[in-house]
C-alpha positions, 0 to 999 in steps of 0.5 A: 131476086137480086140475082135475076135483076143482075142478070137482066142489067147484064144483058141490057148493058152488054147490047148498050156496049155492043151498040157503042162499040159498033158506033165508035168502030164507025168513027174516026179514032184510035182502038185505044179510044174505043178500049178507054170508053168501054173501060168506063162503061164497065166501072159504071155498070159495076157501080150500078150493080153493086148500088142495087143489089146494096138496095135490095139487100138493105130492103130484105133486112129492113123488111126481116127487122119489121117482121121481128119487131112485130113478133116482139110486140105481140109477144109483149102484149100476149105476156101482159094479157096474161099478167092482167088477167092474172091480177099480177099489177105490179108485174104488168106495170113493170113489163110494159113501163120498160116500153114507155117510148113505143109507138104502139097504140096497143101497148100504150093505152095497156101501160095507161091501163096498169098505170091506173090500176097500181094507182088504185092499189090500197098500198100505193102512197098518195104521192106515187097515185097522183104520179101514176095517174097523170103518167096513165093520162100521158100514156093514154094521150100518146096511144090516142095519138097514134091511133085514133081508131083504137076504140080502147084509146078512147076509152082509157083516154076518158078514164084517165081525164076523169082521174085527173079531175080529182086532183084540180078542182070542181071546175075542172071536173065538170068542165072534163066531163064533156071530153069524157062523154064523147070519148066513151060515146067514141069507144062504143061507136068503134066497138059496140061490143065492148062491155066495159065502154058501154059500163063506163058510160052508165058510170057517167050518167049515174055520177051526173044523176047522183050529183050533189046539190052543190055540185049542180049549183056550182055547174049552172053557174060555170056553164050555160048547158051543164052536163046532166043525165038521169038514173034510168039513162045509167040503167039503160048503159048498165043492162046493155053492158051485161047484155053485150057480156053477161057476168063480166064485171063486178062493178056493173053488177053493183051499179045495177043493184045501186041504180035499181035502188035510187029508182026505188026497185028493192026486188030487182036491187036484191037480185044484182047486189047478191050477184055482186056479193057473190061475184068471185074477187079476183082483184082487190077492187072486187073485194071492195064491191062485195064489201059494198054490196053487202053493205048495202043489202044489209041496209035494205 
């Protein structure tokens, strides 16, 4: 491409040189003057051609660099998804935290998730947990800033805001509820087939349907229209999530059982709690879900 352009430049310049030569030959002046002017022209042509070839080379190098960076990012994401699927929480975090200054929203929301998952492990100290929770929020926020059309960035931003609320008091927690709901709804709007986003909207509804009376009173004092929901609405989202991706998450099975219990439907509660109890435990959370499901089944 650069060689063809160079040939074109040379042909054009030769035509210009010939025209100038004819024009100068028709004027009064020595051959030396003509020679000097042609020398200047040649120098200019050499500089222009060198600049053009350099520019093309720069573009080619930039393109190769971008493609290499793209392949590298894809490789990191593939490794991250493999580690996540394998339940390797600590290895996943160590892989992704090396790239915390990335501009890639896909990488950043995964780092937010990994930070949060590491915080949830029972062996993580109280101090480390708090630090990781706040770090996760920063990564999720950055992911959202980089790409507002990324449904997972909205989902994890909402999750991380919810987590931070545990450290900032009941007022902040209730105030954040509006923001959390907004981002879960946006995530569902961007990707209606994502069962996790739908499940989390169900958790939001369940939490406010199940809110203790004293928190409800505080919410009513602080807000003219406090956040609220019903068990029926929560059940709707849990069922939607299960329909979108059957048996995708032990906690969705558990909350289907818990919600049916709240609605006094023991038959359906037994069905879903049994499913939660029998769900294969791949993670620490799955083990906790099994334990809670057994306790609830024994209480019925």
